[in-house]
ROLOPA-570005 format. One record per residue (C-alpha): x, y, z. Coordinates in steps of 0.2 Angstrom, whole numbers, padded with zeros to 4 digits, always signed. Layout:
BEGIN
XYZ ...
! end
This chain:
BEGIN
+0444+0428+0464 +0462+0422+0469 +0475+0435+0458 +0490+0425+0451 +0506+0435+0453 +0511+0425+0443 +0529+0423+0455 +0544+0411+0452 +0548+0395+0460 +0563+0393+0471 +0572+0402+0484 +0568+0421+0485 +0587+0424+0478 +0587+0413+0464 +0570+0420+0457 +0575+0434+0446 +0588+0426+0438 +0578+0407+0437 +0564+0418+0430 +0575+0428+0415 +0583+0411+0408 +0564+0402+0408 +0557+0416+0400 +0555+0415+0380 +0565+0427+0370 +0565+0438+0354 +0576+0435+0342 +0586+0451+0337 +0578+0453+0319 +0560+0450+0325 +0560+0465+0339 +0558+0477+0326 +0541+0469+0320 +0536+0473+0339 +0527+0491+0342 +0526+0497+0362 +0519+0511+0366 +0527+0521+0382 +0515+0533+0392 +0524+0545+0402 +0543+0553+0400 +0547+0552+0418 +0562+0540+0426 +0551+0525+0421 +0545+0529+0406 +0559+0537+0400 +0572+0523+0406 +0556+0511+0396 +0557+0517+0383 +0574+0521+0377 +0580+0505+0384 +0565+0495+0373 +0574+0504+0358 +0589+0501+0359 +0585+0482+0358 +0575+0487+0344 +0560+0487+0347 +0548+0500+0338 +0542+0515+0350 +0530+0527+0355 +0534+0538+0368 +0520+0552+0375 +0519+0566+0388 +0507+0579+0392 +0523+0590+0396 +0533+0600+0381 +0548+0589+0387 +0550+0574+0393 +0563+0583+0404 +0548+0591+0412 +0541+0575+0420 +0539+0576+0436 +0552+0563+0441 +0564+0580+0442 +0555+0585+0456 +0563+0572+0466 +0577+0579+0479 +0585+0568+0493 +0592+0551+0485 +0591+0536+0476 +0594+0519+0488 +0607+0505+0481 +0612+0493+0491 +0631+0495+0487 +0638+0496+0506 +0651+0509+0500 +0652+0514+0519 +0653+0496+0525 +0642+0497+0538 +0632+0484+0538 +0622+0486+0520 +0618+0470+0511 +0605+0465+0494 +0597+0455+0511 +0596+0472+0523 +0589+0481+0508 +0575+0471+0507 +0571+0470+0524 +0569+0487+0526 +0559+0488+0511 +0546+0474+0515 +0545+0483+0536 +0545+0499+0531 +0529+0495+0520 +0522+0486+0536 +0522+0469+0526 +0511+0474+0514 +0524+0471+0499 +0523+0457+0486 +0540+0448+0493 +0548+0443+0475 +0546+0459+0468 +0554+0469+0482 +0570+0455+0483 +0573+0460+0462 +0569+0479+0466 +0584+0476+0479 +0593+0463+0468 +0594+0476+0454 +0599+0490+0463 +0617+0491+0461 +0614+0491+0442 +0605+0506+0444 +0619+0516+0451 +0634+0508+0439 +0620+0514+0424 +0620+0531+0430 +0636+0534+0434 +0639+0527+0416 +0628+0539+0409 +0637+0554+0418 +0625+0559+0431 +0635+0569+0445 +0632+0560+0462 +0638+0568+0474 +0657+0561+0479 +0670+0560+0495 +0683+0570+0495 +0695+0555+0486 +0682+0553+0471 +0671+0540+0478 +0652+0539+0478 +0646+0547+0494 +0631+0540+0503 +0620+0548+0518 +0606+0540+0527 +0587+0540+0524 +0570+0537+0536 +0568+0519+0540 +0587+0512+0537 +0602+0513+0549 +0615+0511+0537 +0619+0524+0525 +0614+0518+0505 +0605+0534+0496 +0616+0541+0483 +0613+0558+0479 +0616+0574+0469 +0613+0588+0483 +0594+0591+0482 +0590+0589+0467 +0596+0570+0463 +0577+0569+0453 +0584+0582+0441 +0601+0573+0436 +0594+0557+0436 +0580+0561+0422 +0594+0570+0412 +0602+0553+0413 +0587+0544+0406 +0581+0560+0395 +0598+0559+0386 +0597+0539+0386 +0578+0545+0377 +0586+0557+0363 +0599+0546+0358 +0584+0533+0352 +0574+0550+0346 +0587+0554+0334 +0591+0535+0328 +0573+0536+0324 +0571+0523+0334 +0559+0530+0346 +0544+0542+0339 +0541+0553+0354 +0525+0564+0356 +0526+0579+0369 +0510+0589+0372 +0499+0575+0371 +0488+0566+0384 +0482+0549+0384 +0463+0550+0387 +0459+0530+0384 +0465+0514+0382 +0461+0502+0367 +0456+0483+0372 +0451+0472+0359 +0448+0453+0363 +0454+0457+0382 +0469+0463+0376 +0479+0480+0376 +0480+0486+0357 +0483+0503+0360 +0477+0521+0364 +0468+0535+0361 +0479+0554+0362 +0473+0573+0363 +0485+0586+0356 +0484+0595+0370 +0490+0611+0356 +0476+0607+0341 +0466+0598+0352 +0465+0585+0340 +0459+0565+0344 +0469+0554+0339 +0473+0533+0339 +0490+0525+0340 +0491+0503+0340 +0505+0493+0347 +0508+0475+0353 +0510+0482+0372 +0505+0498+0381 +0518+0503+0394 +0510+0515+0407 +0521+0526+0416 +0511+0539+0424 +0514+0541+0440 +0504+0543+0456 +0485+0549+0460 +0492+0562+0475 +0484+0576+0468 +0467+0569+0473 +0472+0577+0489 +0472+0593+0479 +0486+0601+0490 +0500+0589+0489 +0520+0592+0484 +0514+0584+0466 +0515+0595+0450 +0500+0600+0447 +0497+0590+0433 +0500+0573+0441 +0484+0565+0441 +0476+0549+0439 +0469+0548+0420 +0478+0535+0413 +0477+0523+0427 +0459+0526+0430 +0454+0525+0412 +0463+0510+0410 +0453+0502+0428 +0436+0506+0417 +0442+0498+0403 +0447+0482+0414 +0463+0483+0423 +0462+0482+0442 +0466+0493+0453 +0476+0489+0471 +0477+0497+0489 +0470+0514+0482 +0470+0518+0501 +0489+0517+0504 +0495+0535+0503 +0510+0543+0506 +0511+0557+0521 +0527+0565+0518 +0533+0574+0534 +0544+0587+0530 +0534+0600+0519 +0533+0618+0519 +0518+0621+0529 +0500+0627+0521 +0501+0647+0519 +0483+0652+0518 +0465+0647+0505 +0475+0654+0488 +0488+0641+0487 +0486+0629+0474 +0498+0616+0479 +0513+0610+0494 +0533+0611+0493 +0544+0598+0498 +0558+0599+0508 +0569+0584+0505 +0569+0568+0521 +0589+0569+0519 +0587+0586+0528 +0582+0575+0545 +0601+0570+0544 +0608+0586+0550 +0591+0591+0556 +0581+0590+0573 +0563+0590+0573 +0556+0599+0590 +0542+0608+0596 +0541+0617+0614 +0536+0607+0627 +0524+0618+0635 +0509+0627+0624 +0512+0644+0630 +0528+0643+0622 +0522+0641+0604 +0522+0661+0602 +0539+0662+0609 +0554+0666+0595 +0565+0647+0595 +0581+0654+0599 +0571+0661+0613 +0566+0644+0619 +0579+0633+0630 +0584+0614+0627 +0578+0610+0641 +0561+0616+0635 +0562+0608+0619 +0553+0590+0614 +0563+0581+0603 +0548+0570+0599 +0555+0557+0588 +0571+0556+0596 +0561+0553+0612 +0550+0542+0603 +0560+0532+0592 +0579+0532+0600 +0586+0520+0587 +0580+0531+0572 +0577+0545+0582 +0574+0560+0567 +0576+0547+0553 +0560+0535+0557 +0550+0529+0544 +0538+0545+0534 +0522+0537+0540 +0527+0536+0559 +0536+0553+0558 +0519+0561+0550 +0508+0555+0561 +0521+0561+0577 +0519+0577+0570 +0503+0577+0570 +0499+0572+0588 +0510+0585+0594 +0500+0599+0584 +0485+0591+0589 +0492+0593+0607 +0491+0611+0606 +0512+0613+0603 +0511+0616+0583 +0520+0631+0578 +0518+0648+0567 +0501+0651+0559 +0486+0641+0565 +0499+0629+0574 +0503+0616+0562 +0519+0617+0562 +0536+0609+0570 +0553+0616+0569 +0567+0606+0558 +0582+0614+0568 +0600+0615+0560 +0608+0625+0573 +0617+0609+0580 +0625+0603+0566 +0630+0619+0561 +0641+0621+0575 +0647+0602+0575 +0652+0603+0556 +0652+0620+0551 +0639+0632+0540 +0648+0630+0524 +0646+0611+0527 +0628+0612+0528 +0624+0622+0514 +0635+0613+0504 +0626+0597+0508 +0608+0606+0505 +0609+0624+0499 +0596+0623+0486 +0582+0616+0499 +0590+0630+0510 +0587+0644+0496 +0572+0637+0491 +0563+0637+0508 +0571+0656+0509 +0561+0661+0493 +0545+0654+0498 +0543+0657+0514 +0556+0673+0517 +0564+0665+0533 +0584+0661+0533 +0585+0642+0539 +0604+0644+0544 +0597+0658+0556 +0580+0649+0563 +0572+0632+0560 +0564+0626+0545 +0545+0626+0551 +0538+0611+0538 +0523+0601+0542 +0517+0585+0534 +0507+0584+0516 +0503+0571+0503 +0517+0566+0494 +0518+0549+0484 +0505+0535+0482 +0510+0515+0487 +0493+0509+0479 +0490+0507+0459 +0486+0497+0444 +0489+0478+0448 +0503+0471+0440 +0510+0453+0442 +0528+0449+0444 +0531+0454+0425 +0523+0472+0429 +0509+0466+0417 +0489+0469+0423 +0475+0457+0422 +0475+0463+0404 +0486+0454+0394 +0496+0470+0384 +0495+0482+0397 +0514+0484+0410 +0512+0498+0422 +0528+0504+0428 +0535+0514+0443 +0524+0524+0454 +0508+0519+0443 +0509+0502+0449 +0507+0495+0466 +0520+0481+0466 +0534+0485+0478 +0532+0498+0493 +0515+0489+0505 +0508+0502+0514 +0521+0513+0516 +0537+0520+0504 +0553+0521+0510 +0562+0536+0507 +0573+0537+0488 +0567+0519+0483 +0555+0529+0473 +0568+0532+0459 +0576+0516+0462 +0560+0506+0456 +0556+0520+0443 +0574+0517+0433 +0572+0496+0440 +0555+0493+0432 +0563+0502+0415 +0578+0498+0414 +0581+0480+0420 +0563+0473+0423 +0554+0476+0409 +0566+0474+0393 +0566+0456+0401 +0546+0451+0403 +0538+0462+0389 +0549+0450+0377 +0544+0435+0385 +0525+0441+0382 +0528+0443+0362 +0538+0426+0363 +0524+0417+0371 +0509+0425+0367 +0511+0430+0349 +0498+0446+0348 +0489+0448+0333 +0490+0464+0324 +0476+0477+0328 +0477+0494+0316 +0469+0509+0321 +0455+0506+0309 +0449+0493+0320 +0430+0495+0324 +0438+0496+0343 +0449+0513+0339 +0436+0522+0330 +0423+0518+0345 +0434+0525+0360 +0440+0539+0350 +0421+0543+0350 +0420+0540+0369 +0432+0554+0372 +0425+0566+0360 +0408+0565+0368 +0416+0568+0385 +0427+0579+0378 +0412+0589+0370 +0400+0586+0388 +0412+0594+0397 +0412+0611+0387 +0394+0610+0386 +0390+0611+0402 +0395+0632+0406 +0390+0632+0423 +0397+0643+0437 +0411+0632+0447 +0428+0632+0441 +0435+0615+0438 +0448+0622+0455 +0435+0625+0468 +0427+0609+0464 +0445+0600+0467 +0448+0609+0481 +0434+0605+0488 +0437+0586+0484 +0454+0589+0490 +0447+0595+0509 +0434+0580+0510 +0448+0568+0506 +0461+0576+0519 +0449+0576+0532 +0440+0559+0531 +0454+0550+0523 +0470+0557+0525 +0483+0557+0539 +0471+0547+0550 +0454+0538+0547 +0439+0530+0554 +0424+0522+0550 +0412+0537+0553 +0423+0550+0542 +0424+0538+0527 +0405+0534+0528 +0403+0554+0526 +0415+0555+0512 +0407+0541+0501 +0389+0548+0505 +0396+0568+0500 +0407+0561+0485 +0393+0558+0474 +0384+0572+0477 +0400+0582+0473 +0402+0574+0457 +0384+0576+0451 +0388+0595+0457 +0404+0593+0444 +0396+0589+0433 +0379+0599+0434 +0390+0616+0437 +0406+0616+0431 +0410+0627+0419 +0426+0626+0406 +0430+0639+0396 +0436+0639+0378 +0434+0629+0363 +0443+0610+0360 +0451+0616+0343 +0464+0626+0355 +0475+0624+0367 +0465+0622+0382 +0472+0621+0401 +0454+0624+0410 +0449+0609+0396 +0463+0598+0402 +0463+0601+0420 +0443+0596+0420 +0444+0580+0414 +0457+0575+0427 +0447+0583+0440 +0431+0572+0433 +0443+0557+0437 +0446+0563+0453 +0429+0563+0456 +0428+0546+0451 +0442+0538+0460 +0439+0547+0475 +0427+0537+0480 +0436+0520+0477 +0450+0528+0488 +0438+0529+0503 +0431+0512+0498 +0446+0500+0498 +0452+0511+0515 +0435+0506+0524 +0434+0488+0520 +0452+0487+0525 +0447+0488+0545 +0466+0486+0552 +0480+0501+0552 +0496+0497+0544 +0510+0509+0535 +0501+0525+0529 +0483+0519+0533 +0480+0522+0547 +0462+0519+0557 +0460+0524+0574 +0449+0514+0578 +0466+0501+0577 +0481+0508+0586 +0492+0500+0601 +0491+0509+0617 +0504+0517+0615 +0497+0523+0596 +0506+0514+0585 +0498+0505+0571 +0491+0487+0573 +0488+0476+0557 +0475+0460+0554 +0488+0448+0549 +0475+0436+0551 +0460+0443+0540 +0470+0457+0529 +0487+0449+0524 +0482+0454+0504 +0482+0466+0490 +0466+0472+0487 +0462+0473+0467 +0449+0480+0462 +0437+0480+0445 +0428+0492+0438 +0409+0486+0435 +0401+0500+0427 +0396+0517+0434 +0386+0519+0450 +0391+0503+0453 +0400+0493+0468 +0416+0487+0459 +0421+0470+0464 +0436+0467+0476 +0451+0451+0474 +0461+0447+0482 +0480+0442+0480 +0488+0432+0497 +0504+0439+0503 +0514+0424+0506 +0531+0426+0513 +0544+0413+0512 +0559+0421+0519 +0552+0436+0531 +0542+0432+0548 +0528+0445+0549 +0530+0454+0564 +0525+0470+0573 +0536+0486+0567 +0546+0494+0579 +0558+0509+0576 +0561+0511+0594 
! end
């Protein structure tokens, strides 16, 4: 079935303004008649909940953390993009739009990306008004730096804590609405299922993570802003709590899941140090502004102290391969290049799984104090984890799973194929194609929550006029019961393996067979092994404790159970897409010099998967990617 993205007609630059004018409105006095559930309190969720409440809607906001301030958006380090052109270096809405489309390897929806570039400047104005302490030049103007995949400086930042400061801005807006009684906040509460009545999203079933109580909540629309699924790989830069549960359980209720094989590997992460590790740590892409990436030219030099290797014996491989962009080549390309030199035996550090990120030249050029001022907290974090002083010796970095471009399918209004279900931020698929550019995740989350959803959800209410469905409706009781049955099943198995051991095995399998590079044989091996591992989970997992209490083993087991199912869809999508594009690199499809080789004739579409039942092959629906203003070309950063 071909999918309709509901993209407005007219010139690309006028689509969003035309769409806002054409959208139906809800009278201010009528807004308080509508209830909205927002799941997630990160940048997308907090900004959406605050904005909708400010407009007059009655909002319930849910997060599994003890406070909205602990959402994973807080971990973002490097910055947020906006087409302000403050440095006067040639930036514009058109250039940000094109860089994002090209960075995504021409696999994103054109109209959504242009809208994102259009509203980017408004985000900065909003955040400055909230008091977000962006870095400033000596004269007081906002400062910008560069990020990967761009030749202009358009990234606004607050040292290496940009996500934290932006989230505090959104949180204060949310807190104001909580104080006014317009938002009812439910912390430490996890969504475990979506309630669908007559084909429309009408509410959710949740579990109180402190008491174990399972309850239902009804609304006229449900907004999922629950982040990405990177933790399916076990080791990632995501917080340990990040999961696929909300979007996956919505998928099992009929919401299409789009492009799950588009996963992003970030090139600058602290390398794995052993089997004991439960997560990885990001080193911001902003470091590549002033750090130079290199490895020794000769394998025999890899064990030598880096300071003893002369410049003539170093391979600054990103500068060599991509002279136009150098160390700021996009993430997918930079990650594969790092893997390539390590596979050649020229990696550094334990196991040869690392490359150097060296600041010696910048310290000489700028001074130690300037480098410390720009990146001090990142250098401190690195030293705490590795015991090494990166001002004196180069950092060691290696690629790791960081972000997911796939997610719930949504149309131009950010609504899924299930009426009444809206999906924002990293949880949807819409803006980044096959590879996200650095500093664009914060931009999308805040764009969706502050500037897009408040218009589009009103149009849904005014045009669809959804009927109310109370929590006494039989579908709520049925959904509640299915959640209780699943919870009790997890507790009753009493096997011999922990959820962590099973998750680690799944993650290792995916990293090896469907990670930085994939091939048909490996994907088929994974698709054979995943159902076996899933059967092992349901036969032999050991979930300690009981339901009626704080039980983190139970929470985690439920999330791993969803990863066990989702992993199969991820590999299936990667197997069907017989091309290389962005973060999806199929070894069979590459150019003679090892770059991704797209197949625009056969794969220029969004693959949206529809659930057909347990152990049944899902159905794939296609949304053709039609470019009106952009000419699809082979990506080159050389």
